[in-house]
N, C-alpha and C positions, 0 to 999 in steps of 0.2 A: 504492499499500499503506500502510495506518495504521501510524502510529509504535510503537503497541504491538506490532503485528504485527514488523513491523521487528527491534524489541527482543527478541523473544523468540528470534528465528531468533540472529540475532547473539550473544544470552546463550547459546545450545545450541553455537555453531560453538566460542565461548569454552570451553566446559565440557568439550569432548570433547578439546580439545589440550591443557589443564591435564591431565586425565585419563594422556593417553599419556604424558605425562611425570612425574605422580607413578609412573608403574607401571614405567618407565625402568630404574632400579636393577636391579629383581628381572629385568627382564626381559634388559639387558645383561649379566646372568652369564656363559651360555655360547648355544650356539644351540638347545641342546634346550629350554632356558627361551625364546627369544625368538621359537620356531615352533611349540613344542606344549606352552607351558605349564608345563614341567617333568613333564609328566603329571599334572599335582596339580587341575586344574579339573573337578569335579565334573561330571558326566554332563548333570546337568538344564541346567546352564548352559552346557554344550556344545549341547544340543539347541537351546535357546533362541536360543543365537547364529547357530547353522547357519540355524535360520528364519529369523531378523532378515536374514540375507544373503540371503535367497533372495527378500524382500518387498523387491523393489527397484523402485525408482521407474519405469525404462526397460520392464519386464515387466508392471508394474502399468495402463501405460499401452497398453500393447500386449494386455493380455487384457480391457482394456474396450473397448479397438475393434473386438475378438472378440466377446465377450457382446452389444455392442450391435448389429453386422452379423447373429449367427450365433443370438441367440437363445439359449435353452436347449441347443440344440445345441452351441453354442458349447462346454458345460461338458465336451465331450469335447477338443476339440481340444487342450487343455495336455496329452493325451499324448504330442504332439510332443518334450516336451521329455527322455521321457517323464516325467511327474509320478511316476504309479508306483515308478520305480526307489528311493524311497525306501523301499518297502513290500520289496523285494527284500534292501536293505541289513540292514532291520530283522532280517529275517526268519534272512540267514544270513550274508550278504556281508560286513557291518560286523566280526563276530567273527574271520570269515577274516583280512579285512585286518588286524587290530589285534594277529592272534598273530604278526607278522612284528617288531613290535618296533623297528621303523624311523624314518626320521625324513620320508621324502618315497616318493613312487612310486615314481620310479627307482630309489631303493635298495632299495625293496620289491625287485626285480628280481635282485640276489643272492641273497634269500630262494628263489627259484622257479629262476633260470637258475645260479647259481653265478657264477663271476670272471671264466670264462675268455674267450675271444674272444666267442662267440656271445653271450655277456653283459654285455662291454661293450657291444656295438653295440646292445644291446636298452635298456641305458640310456640311450645317447643318443638311441637312437630317443622313449623314452618323454621325455626332455629335451626335444626337438623339437616332440613333441606335445605337452606342457606348457606352452611359450611359446607355442605357437601360439594354444592354448586360450584362454591366458590373455590375452593382447593382442586375441583376436576378442572376449572378454567385455568389455573394459576399454574396446574401443572400441564396443560397444553401449553401454554404461554411457555413453559418452560423448555419443551421441547422444540419449538419454534425458533427461540431466539439461541437457544444453545447450539443447534446446527449451522443456523446463518452465520453467528458470530466467528466459528470456528472457520467457516471459508476465507473470510473478509481479511480479520487481525492475522497482524504478520506473526504472531507467536505460536510456538507448538505447544498448544492449549490444547486442554480433553475439551469437549463441548460442554459439559456438565460444570466445568471450573466458570466457562466462560456466562454459561449461565447464570450459576450464583453472584457471579459482578455483575453483573448489568442488574439483575432484578436488587443487590444491593444498595446501589446508587440511585437506583427509584424509588427503593422503601424509604430512601433519607428525607427526598421532599415530601413525600406522601406522608410520613409520619408527621413534620416539622408544619406542613401548609393545612391538610384533611381538603375540603372540598375546594376552600379558593384557590389553591394550589393547583387544584388536579383542570380545574377550570381556565387556569389563565396559562400554564404550560400548553392544555391540551388545545386552544385557542393557538399556541406558537406552531407545536405539531400540525394541526390543519393546516395552516397556510405553507409552513415546508414541504406538507405530504401534497398538497394539488399541484406545488408547483411541480415538483418533480415528476407527478403521475404525469403532468401532461408532457414535459421535456422527453420521457421516455416512448410515450405514444409519437411525437413528434420524430423523434429517432425512430421508430418503428417504419412509421410510415414514409417515412423518405429512404430506409435502407435495402427494403423489399419491394419487389413486382407483384401484382396479382397475378403474374404467371408462375412466379417463385413458388408463392405459398400454394396454389392450386397445386405444384407439382409434389409439394411437400409434406400432404395430407391424403389419406385414403376418400373414397367416392362416400360422399353423405356428409363429409366434415361442416358442410359450411351448411347446412340445411338444419332448422331449428324446427322444423316440423318431422314428426317420429309416428312411427306405425307400433305394430304389438310387437317387433323387436327392434333392436339398437340399430342391424343393417350395419355396423362399424367394424370393418377387416382391415387391422393392421400389418396383416402378416405379411406384404410383400416392402414395407418400410420399415416396421419398429416391431419385430416381434411380443415380443414383452407388453407393449399395450394391449396386446390380445389378454395376455396375463392378466395383467392390471384389471383388465372388465372383467374377467372372470372371477377376480380376489373380492371386487365389490359386488359381484351378485346382481347386478342391474340389469341384463342384458335383458331382459323382460320389459322393456321398456316403459311399457305401457303401463301395466303393472304396478311397476316400479314406483311412477306418478301418481295412479291413485291412491296407492299407501300415501304418499307423501303430499298428497292434496288433502287426504283422507286425515292424517295426522298434523297438518299444517293448520287447519282450518280450526280443530280441535285445541290443539295447544295456543294458539292466536288468541280463542275466545277466553280461555284461562287467565289472561292477563299475564303482565310482568312476573317474570322469578324473581324473587329476591337477591338484585345483584344490581349493579349502577347501572341500567337500563331505570329500574324502579327509584334510584335513588333521585336520579335527575326529574321526574317526575313531581315526587315529593319537593324537593327543593324550589318547585316551579313559585313564582310569587301567588298566582290564582289557579283555579282549574282550567281556563279559556287559554292561562299560556303555557299550562301542562299541555294541552292539544298543539297547539300551536309548537312546541317543542318539539313533540314525536311527528309534525310534520315535516318541518324543515329537516328531521333528518336525512329521509329520502335523497333530498335532494344537493346536501351535502355526501351524500358519500359515492356520487354517482363519477366524482373523477377517478375514485379506486381502480375506474374500468379501463381509463385507458392504461395504467401502469398494468391492471392483471392481463388486458387482451395483447397490449405492445410487447409485452414481457414472453408470451407465449408466443406470437407470430416471428420474433425473433429468433426461438429457441430450435420450432420448427423447421426453419430454413436452415438457420446455422448451427442446432448441435444435435440434431436427431442420429447424426451419425455417432458423434463422441456417448450417447447414451444407448445406442444398441451396441457400443464396445462393450460395456459396463457388465454385460449378460444376464447372470442371476443375480447379480448386485447390484441391477437398475435402479437409480433414486428417483423418483419423480419430482421428489423437494427439494432437490436441487439447481433446477431450472431458474429460477428467481435470481441465486446467487450466481452462478453462471453466465446469466446476461448481464448482470451489473459491472460485472469483473472484467468481462468483453467489449461494451460496445459505450459506454462511458468514457469522458473524457477528465481527467485531473481536474480536482475541485467540485465538478459535478458529482463524482463519486462520494467526496466527501459529503456532499449534501443531501444527497439521493441516499448515504447510507444513515447520516443523524437523523434523515427522516423517517427513514423503516424502524431505528432505533425508536425514535417518538411514536412510531406508531405500537411500537411493542408497548414500551414506556406509557401509553395511554391504555390500552386494554389494561395493562397489568396495575397502574394506579387510582382507577377506579372500581378495581374489582377487590383492591387491597381494602378501599374505604369504603365500600360498604361490608365486607365481611367485617372490618375493626367495629362497624357501628352494630351489625347485631351482635356478635362476644359483648359489649359494652351496655348496650341498650337494654338488650333480652336477656341476656347473664347476669353479668356483674350488676348491675344497677338493680334490675326488680327482683332477684333471687339472695345476691351474695351482701350488696351494699345499698340499699335502697334511702340514705339519707344522708351522702356524703355531699362533698361541697362541689361546685361545677369544678372549681380546678382539679380535685381527684380525680372526675369523670374524664377530663381531658387525659389526663394524666397514664390511666385505664386505657386509653384509646392507644396513644405511643404502645405500651404493652401489647394489646390486641393487635396491631399493626403487624409488627413482629412476628407474632404466636403465628398469623394466618400465612403470612411468607413463607414461615421453616415449616406448614403443614405442605403446601404445595411444592416446596423445594424438594421434599418426602420421597412425596406421589410421584413427582415428575421424574424422581430418576429409578423410579417401576416403573414408569409407561415407556411403552414400546415404540410408539410412533406417534406423529401428527395423528395421522388417518385414523389412529385408535383411538385414541382420544376425543377427538370429533365425532365421529361416528356414536361412541358411548352416551357423551355430553345430550347432543340433541336428538338422539334416537332412543334409546335405554331410561336416563335420567329421566328427562322430561315424559316419559311414558307414565311416571310412577306420580308423575304432578298434576298431569290435564285433569281427570276427571274428578276431586275433590275442588280444583280452583275454579270451573265452568259452574259447578254447582252451587258453589259459593254465592254468586252473582244473579242466580236465575232461579231458585227454589226458595221458598221461604222455611221450608221444612229441614230442608240442611241443618243440623247443627253444629257445637262445637266436637261432639263426642264422632260426631261421622265423618268431619274435617281428618279428626287424629286421625282415625284407624285409614282412613282412605290414602292419607300423606304417609303414615308410617308403613302400610304393605306394599304398597308402591314403589318407594324408596328402597324397602329391603328387596322387594323383587328384583328391583334395576342393580340392583349388586350383587342379587345371588345368581341372574341369569345368564351371565359372562364366564360363570365360574363351571355351571354344569351344565351351559348349551356354545361351548366354547367356539364350536362350526357355526352356529347360527348369525348371519347379519343382525345387529341392533335394530334397524328399520322393521324388520320382519318379528319380532319380540313386542313391538310396541301395541298392538291391537292384543296380549294377553296379559301386559301389564296394567293396561286400561281399564278389561275387563276386572283382573284383580282388584284393582283398586276404585273402581265402579260399584263390585258388590259390596267392599267391604265399607263406603259409604253410606250407601242405601242399607245397608242392614241395619249398621251402627246406629242410624240417625231413627230410623224408626221403632231399635227396640229402646228406644233412650226419650226423656221428655224433649219437649220444643226448648227452645233457649227462650228468655226473659222476651216478653212480650214488647215492652217497652224499649228492651233493646233493638227488636226487629224494626219495630215504629221510626226508632229512630236513625236508622240504618237508613231505610227506605225512602224517608223525608229528607235527607242529606246528599245521599249517594244518587235515589230516583235511578235505580235501574229497570229495566224491562223484564219480563221472566215470568212466572208462574209463582204472584204474591198476591193474589186473589183477596184472601183470609185477612191478611197485614192490611191490603187498600181498602178493604172497607172498614176497619178501625181506625183507619187515621181518617179517611172523611167522614165518618162521625164526630170526630173531634173537631175537625178542620175543614167544613164544607166547601170551600176554595180550593183547597187541595187538587192539584191536576196531575197524576199518573202518568210516566213518560210512557208516552204511545210510538215514539218514533223506530221503532225496529226496523221497518220496511225501509226508513229513509237511512237509516245506518248504515243495512246490510247492501244497500244501493251504491253507498257513498264508499263500501269494503269494495264491492266488486269494480268499481270504478276506479277508486284509489289503485289497486292492485295493477290495473291496465297500466295506471299512471306513471307509477314507479318501474312497472318492467320497461315500460317504452324509456323511460331515464335512463335505465341501465343497458339496454342494447344498442343506444345510437352509439356511445363511443364503439363498441363491438363491431357494428355493421360500416361505422366510417374506416377502421383499422383491418379490417378484411376486404375490403373495398366494395363493400355491397351499398354503391350509392341508393339505388332505389328503396333496396329496404329501411336505408337510413333514414327519405326523406317521407316515408311514411310513419316510422315511430316518432318524428320531428313532429306531423299531423297529428299522431294521436296523444303527443306531448300536450300538444296547445289546446285540444278538443276537451280532452278529460279537466285539464287546467281549469279551463272556464266553468267546467260543472260544478267540477268540487266548488270552486268561489261561489258559485249561486247555492247549492245543495249541500255546504256544507260550514266553510269559514263565516258566509254572511247569517249562519244561524246558530255560531255558537254561543253558547250560554255566557255572560261575566263570571257567573256562581257557580 
C-alpha cells in the first residue's frame, strides 16, 4: 500500500476517535442523550446515519459475490434480509414504534403488555433476542473486516487480528460519544462512501465495453426475469460458479423467490428487530419524522449499488481467470478487495479504503450502541440497580459496550464465513422472531405470556436447527420456525388471562394500529365517543406495494447503467418518477404529526 493511501486511512481513524471525544460531554449527561441523542437529532441526519449503517463492508462483499454469480437475478436476492422492510417502516411501522416514547425495544413491551408477570417475561425475551442478534451481527462484521483488511494492509497479520484491531478503534469512539458520536461520524462516512461508490462506477463504465461484459457472463446473466429454474450455466466460463449455486440451494429460483417473498412480508410486518434501526426510530423527534427517516434510507442506499455493480463488472471481465485458477479454494468474497487493489490510483485507494472502513465502523458502532442500550436499560437499570444516578448508568453503558464487543469477537472467531452468518441471521434467527412480533400489533388477545413463549421457542429453535439439520439451507427452515413460534404464541395466550384492559386501551389509543382490536375499540369508544380507529389498512398496503416498486427501481438504476442496458434504465427512471409522485400524494401528504 502506498504511503499516501495509508496516511489517509490513519488520519480518518484519528478523526473519528476525536469526534467521539468531542461529543462525549453532551452524550454523558444521561442515558437518553447517550442512546437516543436526547431526541434532538434531525430526521434526515438519522436517516443518513441509518443508511450509512446499512452500507457495511461485509454485506457489500456478499452482495458483490451474489451479483457476480446470479447476474441481474441477483437483484432480487437482497429481499432475503428483507430489503423492503424499510418500506413497511416508512409507510406505517416507524410511526407506530415512535409513539411509544421509550428507550429500547424491550422497554417498548411495557407499552403493549403492561408491567405484570407476562410483560416481565416478554421484556426478558426481547432482551435475549436483542443480545443474540447483536452478537450475530458483530460476528458477521468480524468475518468481513478481517478478511478485507488482511488483503490490503501491508503487514503479515492474521485476519482475526486485523478484525480485533479495527473493532477496538471503533469501540473507543462509540463508548465516548454514544448516539451523537454514531450519527455525526456516520454522516462523514456516508459522504465518503457516496463519493467512492460513484468513482468506482465511473471507472467500471469507462474500463469495460458492452461486448467484453457480454463475453464474460453466461447466457441469461443479464436477464432480471426468471423462470422455474435459474437457468444459468457457468460451466464453460467458471465451473465454480455452478458449485456456488448448488451450495446456495437456489437453483429452483421461483420456489426460492416465493419463500423469500413469504418470509419477507411476514418479517417486515413484524416491525424492526431490536437493533440500530429501531434505535433511530426511537431517537426521532416525532412519529412523523420517524416515518420520514425510514423513507430517506432507501434513497441514501442507492449509491451503494454503483460500487457493487462496478466492482462486479470489473471482476467479471478482468478477474474471472484468477478466480478459476483458485480451483476448490475459490473465495468469491475476495472480489471486492481484488478490484480495489488493481483498478484504483494512489489516493483514491486510500479514500476508498477509508470509506469502506467507515462502512464497517458505521454498522459496527450502531450495533454496539443498540446492544449496550439493552444491557443497561433493560437489565442493569431495571433489575440490578434501579435507583442509581444518570452518571452511573452512563458509566455502565461504557462497560456494556465493551462486553457486547467481546462477545461479538468470540462468536466471530467461531463463524465459518460471511455467507454462513448472513444466511443464519436473515433466515434462521428472524424465523423465530416473526410470529410474536406480527401478532403484537394486530391481535388484542395476544398477551405477554404468548409473546414470551413465542419468542423463546422461536429463538431456541433457530439456535438448535443448524446443529440438528446442518445440511438444510436456513431459508427453508423458516416455515418450521414460524409454525413452532406461532403455535407457542397462540396456545400460551389462550391458556392465560388477557392483559390488563387499561394497558390495552392505552396502547390502542396511542399507537393506533389496525387489526383485530374490535373488543378494545368498543371499550375505548364507550369512554371516548369521538375516537376514530385506524381505517388505513388498504391505503398502507397500497403504499407498501408502490413503495417496494419505488425502492427496487432506485436500486436498478445504477445496475442497468453499468451493464449498459440503457432502455431498461430509462424504464426504471420512469418508474421512480411515477411512484415518487404517487407516494407524495398518498403517503407523505397524509402523515400525521403525532
